[in-house]
All heavy atoms as an XYZ file, in Angstrom:
697
protein
N     -10.487     -7.456      4.432
C      -9.179     -7.133      4.981
C      -8.282     -6.636      3.846
O      -8.349     -7.138      2.742
C      -8.605     -8.407      5.625
C      -7.230     -8.274      6.169
S      -7.304     -7.383      7.716
C      -5.629     -7.082      8.038
N      -7.441     -5.670      4.147
C      -6.513     -5.137      3.164
C      -5.097     -5.227      3.721
O      -4.858     -4.967      4.899
C      -6.873     -3.688      2.857
O      -6.028     -3.191      1.854
N      -4.160     -5.591      2.847
C      -2.764     -5.753      3.232
C      -1.900     -5.242      2.092
O      -2.170     -5.551      0.930
C      -2.481     -7.240      3.492
C      -1.080     -7.654      3.874
C      -0.744     -7.154      5.271
C      -0.968     -9.174      3.844
N      -0.880     -4.467      2.406
C       0.034     -3.976      1.378
C       1.202     -4.937      1.227
O       1.814     -5.335      2.220
C       0.578     -2.596      1.750
O      -0.434     -1.638      1.680
N       1.487     -5.300     -0.028
C       2.667     -6.119     -0.283
C       3.900     -5.247     -0.119
O       3.888     -4.060     -0.441
C       2.615     -6.688     -1.706
C       1.507     -7.693     -1.976
C       1.448     -8.035     -3.464
C       1.727     -8.958     -1.153
N       4.961     -5.834      0.365
C       6.204     -5.085      0.563
C       6.822     -4.720     -0.779
O       6.516     -5.325     -1.802
C       7.177     -5.910      1.408
C       7.499     -7.266      0.803
C       7.808     -8.329      1.838
O       7.094     -8.475      2.819
N       8.875     -9.064      1.603
N       7.683     -3.732     -0.787
C       8.315     -3.244     -2.013
C       9.234     -4.291     -2.637
O       9.362     -4.364     -3.850
C       9.098     -1.963     -1.732
N       9.846     -5.118     -1.814
C      10.809     -6.109     -2.287
C      10.231     -7.514     -2.132
O      10.061     -7.997     -1.009
C      12.110     -5.977     -1.493
C      13.230     -6.849     -2.022
O      12.978     -7.732     -2.874
O      14.377     -6.647     -1.579
N       9.909     -8.144     -3.260
C       9.435     -9.528     -3.256
C      10.534    -10.454     -3.779
O      10.270    -11.457     -4.426
C       8.169     -9.676     -4.102
C       6.951     -8.872     -3.650
C       5.766     -9.145     -4.565
C       6.599     -9.170     -2.206
N      11.779    -10.087     -3.484
C      12.918    -10.900     -3.883
C      12.999    -12.174     -3.071
O      12.347    -12.316     -2.025
N      13.827    -13.095     -3.527
C      13.957    -14.394     -2.869
C      14.377    -14.249     -1.404
O      13.977    -15.031     -0.556
C      14.913    -15.327     -3.651
C      14.785    -16.755     -3.142
C      16.337    -14.798     -3.604
C      15.414    -17.781     -4.050
N      15.152    -13.203     -1.119
C      15.606    -12.990      0.252
C      14.459    -12.621      1.189
O      14.588    -12.739      2.401
C      16.653    -11.861      0.310
C      17.801    -11.996     -0.657
C      17.493    -11.411     -2.045
O      16.373    -10.902     -2.297
O      18.389    -11.477     -2.892
N      13.358    -12.171      0.634
C      12.218    -11.700      1.421
C      11.061    -12.693      1.481
O      10.040    -12.411      2.112
C      11.703    -10.381      0.837
C      12.750     -9.307      0.669
C      13.478     -8.991      1.953
O      12.883     -8.963      3.019
N      14.777     -8.765      1.847
N      11.214    -13.847      0.844
C      10.099    -14.796      0.742
C       9.634    -15.289      2.108
O       8.433    -15.413      2.349
C      10.453    -15.971     -0.205
C       9.429    -17.082     -0.131
C      10.548    -15.460     -1.634
N      10.549    -15.549      3.021
C      10.150    -16.019      4.351
C       9.307    -14.964      5.069
O       8.297    -15.294      5.705
C      11.371    -16.384      5.181
N       9.699    -13.688      4.945
C       8.916    -12.606      5.558
C       7.547    -12.485      4.903
O       6.540    -12.284      5.585
C       9.647    -11.273      5.441
C      10.901    -11.203      6.308
O      11.003    -11.993      7.268
O      11.764    -10.364      6.007
N       7.520    -12.608      3.572
C       6.252    -12.543      2.844
C       5.330    -13.678      3.273
O       4.152    -13.461      3.549
C       6.495    -12.592      1.330
C       5.255    -12.612      0.444
C       4.403    -11.366      0.643
C       5.664    -12.766     -1.022
N       5.884    -14.871      3.364
C       5.078    -16.020      3.767
C       4.508    -15.821      5.173
O       3.333    -16.088      5.414
C       5.885    -17.306      3.722
C       5.061    -18.531      4.062
C       5.839    -19.813      3.940
O       7.069    -19.814      3.932
N       5.140    -20.915      3.841
N       5.331    -15.325      6.082
C       4.864    -15.089      7.451
C       3.739    -14.055      7.483
O       2.751    -14.224      8.212
C       6.028    -14.638      8.324
N       3.874    -12.990      6.688
C       2.831    -11.959      6.699
C       1.538    -12.452      6.052
O       0.449    -12.079      6.477
C       3.316    -10.671      6.036
O       3.464    -10.832      4.655
N       1.645    -13.305      5.043
C       0.452    -13.830      4.381
C      -0.225    -14.921      5.201
O      -1.460    -15.021      5.209
C       0.814    -14.380      2.997
C       1.261    -13.372      1.948
C       1.686    -14.099      0.673
C       0.181    -12.361      1.651
N       0.557    -15.740      5.874
C       0.024    -16.909      6.587
C      -1.083    -16.544      7.567
O      -2.073    -17.264      7.685
C       1.162    -17.635      7.314
C       0.791    -19.009      7.809
C       0.459    -19.970      6.679
O       1.031    -19.899      5.604
N      -0.470    -20.863      6.916
N      -0.933    -15.424      8.235
C      -1.945    -15.046      9.225
C      -3.266    -14.618      8.577
O      -4.266    -14.431      9.265
C      -1.417    -13.928     10.131
O      -1.143    -12.771      9.379
N      -3.269    -14.486      7.245
C      -4.487    -14.083      6.529
C      -5.059    -15.214      5.673
O      -5.958    -14.983      4.874
C      -4.191    -12.869      5.643
C      -3.751    -11.682      6.424
N      -4.619    -10.892      7.134
C      -2.515    -11.171      6.635
C      -3.940     -9.934      7.741
N      -2.667    -10.086      7.454
N      -4.549    -16.412      5.870
C      -4.968    -17.550      5.048
C      -6.476    -17.794      5.127
O      -7.095    -18.158      4.135
C      -4.203    -18.811      5.460
C      -4.355    -20.025      4.572
C      -3.887    -19.732      3.152
C      -3.585    -21.208      5.144
N      -7.069    -17.559      6.284
C      -8.494    -17.849      6.463
C      -9.385    -16.610      6.513
O     -10.549    -16.700      6.902
C      -8.694    -18.701      7.719
C      -8.103    -20.088      7.551
O      -8.254    -20.678      6.461
O      -7.478    -20.598      8.512
N      -8.858    -15.445      6.106
C      -9.712    -14.263      5.974
C     -10.702    -14.522      4.841
O     -10.322    -15.031      3.789
C      -8.894    -13.017      5.632
C      -8.002    -12.555      6.771
O      -8.053    -13.157      7.862
O      -7.243    -11.593      6.556
N     -11.955    -14.174      5.055
C     -12.969    -14.444      4.035
C     -12.643    -13.745      2.719
O     -12.712    -14.339      1.648
C     -14.347    -14.020      4.537
C     -15.455    -14.486      3.617
C     -16.817    -14.262      4.228
O     -16.967    -14.418      5.444
O     -17.738    -13.923      3.455
N     -12.313    -12.472      2.785
C     -11.873    -11.728      1.605
C     -10.573    -11.018      1.966
O     -10.376    -10.619      3.113
C     -12.908    -10.688      1.132
O     -13.136     -9.759      2.169
C     -14.210    -11.355      0.711
N      -9.716    -10.873      0.974
C      -8.425    -10.240      1.216
C      -8.023     -9.460     -0.022
O      -8.077     -9.974     -1.138
C      -7.366    -11.305      1.529
C      -5.953    -10.804      1.804
C      -5.903     -9.910      3.032
C      -5.003    -11.984      1.963
N      -7.652     -8.211      0.193
C      -7.109     -7.375     -0.876
C      -5.639     -7.141     -0.578
O      -5.280     -6.680      0.507
C      -7.829     -6.031     -0.942
C      -9.221     -6.119     -1.482
C      -9.848     -4.742     -1.669
O      -9.194     -3.725     -1.388
O     -11.014     -4.719     -2.097
N      -4.794     -7.488     -1.539
C      -3.359     -7.259     -1.432
C      -2.998     -6.101     -2.343
O      -3.164     -6.199     -3.557
C      -2.584     -8.515     -1.858
C      -2.873     -9.793     -1.077
C      -2.187    -10.983     -1.743
C      -2.427     -9.636      0.364
N      -2.530     -5.013     -1.780
C      -2.133     -3.873     -2.597
C      -0.734     -4.110     -3.147
O       0.211     -4.347     -2.395
C      -2.142     -2.584     -1.778
O      -1.593     -1.526     -2.559
N      -0.614     -4.051     -4.467
C       0.674     -4.246     -5.121
C       1.317     -2.941     -5.558
O       2.294     -2.944     -6.301
N       0.810     -1.820     -5.081
C       1.266     -0.507     -5.528
C       2.732     -0.229     -5.211
O       3.411      0.469     -5.959
C       0.397      0.587     -4.912
N       3.228     -0.781     -4.101
C       4.594     -0.472     -3.664
C       5.642     -1.450     -4.192
O       6.829     -1.259     -3.943
C       4.662     -0.451     -2.138
C       3.838      0.671     -1.543
O       3.652      1.705     -2.220
O       3.368      0.517     -0.399
N       5.236     -2.498     -4.888
C       6.178     -3.526     -5.329
C       7.140     -2.942     -6.365
O       6.729     -2.418     -7.391
C       5.441     -4.756     -5.905
C       6.429     -5.765     -6.454
C       4.557     -5.386     -4.837
N       8.430     -3.020     -6.070
C       9.469     -2.480     -6.954
C      10.454     -3.541     -7.421
O      11.188     -3.333     -8.380
C      10.264     -1.369     -6.234
C       9.414     -0.188     -5.821
C       8.927      0.592     -7.052
N       7.973      1.620     -6.671
C       6.665      1.546     -6.887
N       6.140      0.495     -7.468
N       5.864      2.520     -6.528
N      10.510     -4.673     -6.723
C      11.457     -5.740     -7.059
C      10.751     -7.072     -6.859
O      10.107     -7.289     -5.830
C      12.677     -5.640     -6.143
C      13.739     -6.672     -6.400
C      14.969     -6.384     -5.522
N      15.974     -7.407     -5.687
C      16.238     -8.362     -4.809
N      15.575     -8.415     -3.667
N      17.173     -9.251     -5.045
N      10.890     -7.965     -7.850
C      10.199     -9.249     -7.793
C      11.138    -10.354     -8.286
O      11.828    -10.176     -9.285
C       8.934     -9.245     -8.687
C       8.206    -10.572     -8.591
C       8.013     -8.103     -8.339
N      11.133    -11.460     -7.574
C      11.808    -12.677     -8.036
C      10.755    -13.762     -8.237
O       9.650    -13.679     -7.685
C      12.819    -13.169     -7.008
C      14.112    -12.416     -7.016
N      15.094    -12.642     -6.109
C      14.578    -11.439     -7.822
C      16.116    -11.843     -6.345
N      15.817    -11.103     -7.381
N      11.120    -14.766     -8.965
C      10.216    -15.884     -9.228
C       9.653    -16.462     -7.935
O       8.453    -16.752     -7.849
C      10.946    -16.985    -10.022
O      11.421    -16.421    -11.244
C      10.031    -18.150    -10.330
N      10.482    -16.615     -6.930
C      10.037    -17.211     -5.670
C       8.909    -16.410     -5.033
O       7.965    -16.984     -4.478
C      11.210    -17.335     -4.703
N       8.990    -15.090     -5.106
C       7.931    -14.252     -4.551
C       6.612    -14.434     -5.279
O       5.548    -14.525     -4.659
N       6.677    -14.509     -6.604
C       5.452    -14.717     -7.389
C       4.893    -16.116     -7.185
O       3.675    -16.298     -7.133
C       5.715    -14.470     -8.872
C       5.840    -13.014     -9.280
C       6.051    -12.903    -10.787
C       4.619    -12.218     -8.881
N       5.770    -17.106     -7.077
C       5.301    -18.466     -6.832
C       4.582    -18.556     -5.488
O       3.549    -19.221     -5.379
C       6.469    -19.453     -6.870
C       7.005    -19.669     -8.263
C       8.273    -20.501     -8.264
O       9.107    -20.394     -7.380
N       8.421    -21.321     -9.292
N       5.121    -17.870     -4.495
C       4.476    -17.861     -3.185
C       3.111    -17.184     -3.253
O       2.127    -17.717     -2.721
C       5.366    -17.173     -2.153
C       4.770    -17.057     -0.753
C       4.501    -18.438     -0.167
C       5.687    -16.263      0.139
N       3.031    -16.038     -3.918
C       1.737    -15.367     -4.078
C       0.735    -16.257     -4.803
O      -0.426    -16.356     -4.406
C       1.904    -14.055     -4.847
C       2.405    -12.858     -4.079
C       2.626    -11.679     -5.028
C       1.428    -12.470     -2.983
N       1.182    -16.900     -5.873
C       0.304    -17.790     -6.635
C      -0.214    -18.929     -5.752
O      -1.418    -19.213     -5.740
C       1.050    -18.347     -7.852
C       0.286    -19.393     -8.588
N      -0.781    -19.098     -9.393
C       0.432    -20.739     -8.610
C      -1.267    -20.226     -9.896
N      -0.545    -21.219     -9.434
N       0.676    -19.573     -5.010
C       0.278    -20.690     -4.151
C      -0.689    -20.211     -3.060
O      -1.673    -20.900     -2.748
C       1.505    -21.345     -3.532
N      -0.424    -19.051     -2.499
C      -1.282    -18.494     -1.459
C      -2.691    -18.230     -1.998
O      -3.694    -18.627     -1.394
C      -0.654    -17.207     -0.921
C      -1.485    -16.493      0.107
C      -1.591    -16.973      1.392
C      -2.144    -15.312     -0.220
C      -2.347    -16.301      2.353
C      -2.894    -14.632      0.723
C      -3.004    -15.130      2.015
N      -2.768    -17.590     -3.149
C      -4.062    -17.286     -3.759
C      -4.785    -18.570     -4.142
O      -5.989    -18.716     -3.920
C      -3.887    -16.336     -4.962
C      -3.456    -14.950     -4.462
C      -5.156    -16.239     -5.802
C      -3.020    -13.989     -5.550
N      -4.059    -19.530     -4.690
C      -4.648    -20.829     -5.057
C      -5.185    -21.557     -3.830
O      -6.314    -22.080     -3.845
C      -3.585    -21.688     -5.748
C      -4.088    -23.067     -6.167
C      -2.966    -24.046     -6.396
N      -2.255    -24.228     -5.132
C      -0.955    -24.460     -5.034
N      -0.201    -24.532     -6.108
N      -0.387    -24.628     -3.866
N      -4.405    -21.586     -2.750
C      -4.839    -22.270     -1.528
C      -6.057    -21.599     -0.916
O      -6.968    -22.278     -0.428
C      -3.703    -22.318     -0.510
C      -2.573    -23.248     -0.931
O      -2.736    -23.999     -1.933
O      -1.505    -23.220     -0.275
N      -6.093    -20.285     -0.959
C      -7.262    -19.573     -0.439
C      -8.503    -19.859     -1.288
O      -9.587    -20.068     -0.762
C      -6.998    -18.073     -0.373
C      -6.115    -17.676      0.805
C      -5.867    -16.180      0.850
N      -7.044    -15.362      0.609
C      -8.003    -15.106      1.507
N      -7.920    -15.619      2.711
N      -9.037    -14.335      1.183
N      -8.322    -19.898     -2.607
C      -9.450    -20.191     -3.497
C      -9.991    -21.599     -3.222
O     -11.211    -21.808     -3.228
C      -9.027    -20.046     -4.954
N      -9.099    -22.540     -2.967
C      -9.527    -23.911     -2.671
C     -10.349    -23.960     -1.379
O     -11.194    -24.846     -1.220
C      -8.316    -24.827     -2.562
N     -10.133    -23.029     -0.495
C     -10.893    -22.938      0.760
C     -12.172    -22.113      0.583
O     -12.921    -21.914      1.524
C     -10.039    -22.294      1.850
C      -8.858    -23.130      2.267
C      -7.947    -22.334      3.183
N      -6.802    -23.120      3.560
C      -6.400    -23.299      4.804
N      -7.044    -22.724      5.795
N      -5.346    -24.025      5.064
N     -12.351    -21.570     -0.615
C     -13.544    -20.781     -0.903
C     -13.416    -19.310     -0.572
O     -14.419    -18.604     -0.477
N     -12.179    -18.821     -0.414
C     -11.947    -17.424     -0.057
C     -11.477    -16.617     -1.262
O     -10.777    -17.118     -2.134
C     -10.913    -17.306      1.069
C     -11.310    -18.027      2.331
C     -10.431    -18.885      2.950
C     -12.563    -17.853      2.896
C     -10.776    -19.549      4.108
C     -12.924    -18.506      4.060
C     -12.031    -19.361      4.671
N     -11.823    -15.349     -1.273
C     -11.489    -14.443     -2.364
C     -10.231    -13.638     -2.040
O     -10.098    -13.104     -0.935
C     -12.673    -13.495     -2.584
O     -12.314    -12.446     -3.434
N      -9.327    -13.555     -3.029
C      -8.109    -12.750     -2.888
C      -7.958    -11.901     -4.140
O      -8.033    -12.408     -5.250
C      -6.853    -13.644     -2.744
O      -7.084    -14.618     -1.730
C      -5.624    -12.806     -2.407
N      -7.726    -10.608     -3.957
C      -7.556     -9.692     -5.066
C      -6.268     -8.903     -4.869
O      -6.002     -8.430     -3.764
C      -8.730     -8.689     -5.128
O      -9.954     -9.417     -5.168
C      -8.632     -7.793     -6.338
N      -5.488     -8.771     -5.939
C      -4.331     -7.876     -5.901
C      -4.785     -6.570     -6.537
O      -5.161     -6.534     -7.710
C      -3.117     -8.464     -6.639
C      -2.652     -9.752     -5.940
C      -1.981     -7.441     -6.693
C      -1.478    -10.435     -6.599
N      -4.775     -5.508     -5.742
C      -5.210     -4.200     -6.227
C      -3.997     -3.332     -6.540
O      -2.929     -3.507     -5.964
C      -6.078     -3.484     -5.173
O      -5.318     -3.286     -3.990
C      -7.326     -4.296     -4.859
N      -4.176     -2.417     -7.458
C      -3.143     -1.457     -7.834
C      -1.773     -2.095     -8.076
O      -0.769     -1.632     -7.535
C      -3.011     -0.376     -6.751
C      -4.271      0.389     -6.405
C      -4.044      1.254     -5.173
C      -4.727      1.226     -7.583
N      -1.714     -3.151     -8.892
C      -0.409     -3.778     -9.117
C       0.552     -2.807     -9.800
O       0.182     -2.128    -10.751
C      -0.730     -4.966    -10.017
C      -1.993     -4.582    -10.716
C      -2.750     -3.733     -9.733
N       1.770     -2.743     -9.303
C       2.775     -1.862     -9.902
C       3.175     -2.413    -11.269
O       2.998     -3.604    -11.545
C       4.008     -1.789     -9.006
O       4.699     -3.029     -9.022
N       3.713     -1.568    -12.140
C       4.203     -2.063    -13.438
C       5.228     -3.184    -13.278
O       5.244     -4.131    -14.065
C       4.829     -0.822    -14.074
C       4.088      0.328    -13.466
C       3.817     -0.099    -12.044
N       6.058     -3.103    -12.242
C       7.050     -4.148    -11.983
C       6.362     -5.481    -11.696
O       6.769     -6.524    -12.213
C       7.944     -3.751    -10.783
O       8.594     -2.522    -11.090
C       8.961     -4.822    -10.470
N       5.330     -5.448    -10.880
C       4.594     -6.664    -10.532
C       3.891     -7.231    -11.759
O       3.931     -8.441    -12.012
C       3.599     -6.383     -9.409
C       2.757     -7.552     -8.913
C       3.625     -8.711     -8.463
C       1.840     -7.095     -7.783
N       3.261     -6.377    -12.542
C       2.569     -6.832    -13.757
C       3.554     -7.465    -14.731
O       3.314     -8.564    -15.243
C       1.820     -5.671    -14.429
C       0.659     -5.188    -13.548
C       1.295     -6.089    -15.806
C       0.015     -3.897    -14.019
N       4.675     -6.797    -14.981
C       5.667     -7.322    -15.930
C       6.220     -8.671    -15.488
O       6.349     -9.593    -16.291
C       6.819     -6.337    -16.124
C       6.401     -5.088    -16.885
O       5.328     -5.101    -17.533
O       7.150     -4.092    -16.820
N       6.557     -8.794    -14.212
C       7.106    -10.054    -13.706
C       6.070    -11.173    -13.806
O       6.397    -12.297    -14.209
C       7.559     -9.884    -12.265
N       4.829    -10.868    -13.474
C       3.772    -11.881    -13.553
C       3.550    -12.327    -14.995
O       3.356    -13.512    -15.268
C       2.477    -11.334    -12.950
N       3.604    -11.391    -15.918
C       3.451    -11.736    -17.338
C       4.593    -12.633    -17.815
O       4.368    -13.592    -18.551
C       3.391    -10.478    -18.192
C       2.077     -9.767    -18.130
C       2.069     -8.524    -18.979
N       0.773     -7.864    -18.924
C       0.569     -6.614    -19.283
N       1.567     -5.877    -19.733
N      -0.634     -6.090    -19.200
N       5.813    -12.310    -17.416
C       6.968    -13.109    -17.841
C       6.871    -14.550    -17.365
O       7.375    -15.452    -18.029
C       8.270    -12.488    -17.327
C       8.645    -11.224    -18.045
C       9.910    -10.598    -17.484
O      10.625    -11.196    -16.699
N      10.176     -9.365    -17.899
N       6.233    -14.773    -16.233
C       6.107    -16.119    -15.682
C       4.735    -16.738    -15.964
O       4.398    -17.772    -15.407
C       6.369    -16.103    -14.181
C       7.795    -15.724    -13.801
C       7.926    -15.572    -12.300
C       8.779    -16.756    -14.323
N       3.955    -16.096    -16.823
C       2.612    -16.573    -17.186
C       1.721    -16.736    -15.950
O       0.925    -17.662    -15.868
C       2.697    -17.878    -17.978
N       1.856    -15.808    -14.998
C       1.032    -15.830    -13.796
C       0.116    -14.619    -13.685
O      -0.597    -14.457    -12.699
C       1.920    -15.896    -12.540
C       2.707    -17.185    -12.342
C       3.640    -17.051    -11.142
C       1.769    -18.363    -12.167
N       0.118    -13.765    -14.700
C      -0.656    -12.530    -14.596
C      -2.161    -12.784    -14.488
O      -2.850    -12.076    -13.746
C      -0.354    -11.594    -15.769
O      -0.664    -12.210    -16.993
N      -2.656    -13.765    -15.178
C      -4.097    -14.052    -15.107
C      -4.440    -14.712    -13.777
O      -5.393    -14.318    -13.106
C      -4.548    -14.901    -16.304
C      -4.419    -14.078    -17.579
C      -5.979    -15.399    -16.113
C      -4.672    -14.832    -18.862
N      -3.651    -15.712    -13.355
C      -3.961    -16.387    -12.091
C      -3.804    -15.454    -10.888
O      -4.499    -15.620     -9.892
C      -3.100    -17.641    -11.912
O      -1.743    -17.313    -11.773
N      -2.909    -14.470    -11.001
C      -2.768    -13.487     -9.924
C      -3.760    -12.339    -10.070
O      -3.933    -11.543     -9.152
C      -1.342    -12.921     -9.894
C      -0.235    -13.895     -9.522
C       1.123    -13.219     -9.616
C      -0.451    -14.460     -8.122
N      -4.390    -12.243    -11.232
C      -5.383    -11.193    -11.458
C      -4.781     -9.816    -11.634
O      -5.414     -8.822    -11.302
N      -3.553     -9.749    -12.177
C      -2.910     -8.450    -12.342
C      -2.865     -7.980    -13.787
O      -2.329     -6.919    -14.074
C      -1.472     -8.437    -11.756
C      -1.511     -8.704    -10.264
C      -0.567     -9.411    -12.468
N      -3.422     -8.752    -14.692
C      -3.450     -8.335    -16.096
C      -4.597     -7.358    -16.278
O      -5.745     -7.688    -16.030
C      -3.645     -9.544    -17.016
C      -2.691     -9.534    -18.178
O      -2.008     -8.522    -18.391
O      -2.609    -10.559    -18.863
N      -4.295     -6.123    -16.683
C      -5.372     -5.150    -16.864
C      -6.361     -5.576    -17.944
O      -5.973     -6.224    -18.918
C      -4.654     -3.876    -17.282
C      -3.203     -4.137    -17.232
C      -2.995     -5.603    -17.031
N      -7.581     -5.210    -17.733
C      -8.633     -5.476    -18.718
C      -8.377     -4.587    -19.926
O      -8.045     -3.406    -19.770
C     -10.015     -5.190    -18.102
C     -11.124     -5.358    -19.120
C     -10.254     -6.078    -16.888
N      -8.523     -5.114    -21.160
C      -8.323     -4.259    -22.332
C      -9.161     -2.982    -22.217
O     -10.329     -3.023    -21.855
C      -8.801     -5.132    -23.491
C      -8.624     -6.531    -22.999
C      -8.886     -6.467    -21.507
N      -8.503     -1.864    -22.509
C      -9.190     -0.581    -22.406
C      -8.878      0.142    -21.115
O      -9.058      1.344    -20.996
N      -8.395     -0.601    -20.089
C      -7.988      0.036    -18.834
C      -6.655      0.718    -19.031
O      -5.842      0.297    -19.835
C      -7.839     -1.003    -17.709
C      -9.162     -1.399    -17.093
O     -10.185     -0.856    -17.528
O      -9.150     -2.249    -16.200
N      -6.410      1.747    -18.270
C      -5.118      2.399    -18.278
C      -4.405      2.064    -16.990
O      -4.662      2.661    -15.962
C      -5.249      3.922    -18.452
O      -6.099      4.404    -17.409
C      -5.820      4.272    -19.806
N      -3.531      1.079    -17.061
C      -2.841      0.632    -15.832
C      -1.419      1.109    -15.840
O      -0.841      1.427    -16.799
C      -2.869     -0.888    -15.747
């Protein structure tokens, strides 16, 4: 299953983000496209982290594909880039 993250992951949008993710909690595999993300708050990243962690505990795979520079920078600032899987591999051009 593939799902695009909304452009705004600000605190005001967390309830909408949670609602859109909740219906995919039990998908066997899930790809979240981060290409459109332009605004991020801590609450949005915390929700993504918890969602990915909860899915992993259930044995399900979640990947964030095409993370925007905004998403990568915010995840790095909060030390969540590795757990969210948005840190580019050395040598990649992201």
